[in-house]
C-alpha angles and dihedrals in degrees: 000000000000121000090249089050090054091050096054097038095075124124089233121069115266121209111205119200114198106200147145129220091235098052114096095207090051090052091050089058095059096085091040091054091048088055091049092049092048093048094049098044110177093342091084144008133233115203125183118208119195107217092203088062096035103038095145092055092046090050093047090052092044095239104176103152129052130259099028115179126198133179118210130180124184091349097307124113108235101175140004133185136162123218135037120324130188123244095245093055092048093047090050092050092049092048089058089068101041 
């Protein structure tokens, strides 16, 4: 199984953040994602994926806009949205899959 496959095949929901260092909207999401991770504790995971370093994965998943956020659980994509999101929305979405 690929490393990405292992990341998304967890029994807890996994929030993926596709970002770059140079994108302002991506940078604005950093504190939001810290809050989401803190609120979820061990009931969910937040994983940041730098598209500059993982361009093949970003291309395979058709990531065109940054940030792009996805929620996976047990290998299945449950939700996807591009653009900035607030912590409460993301926490609520993640809790639906706990």
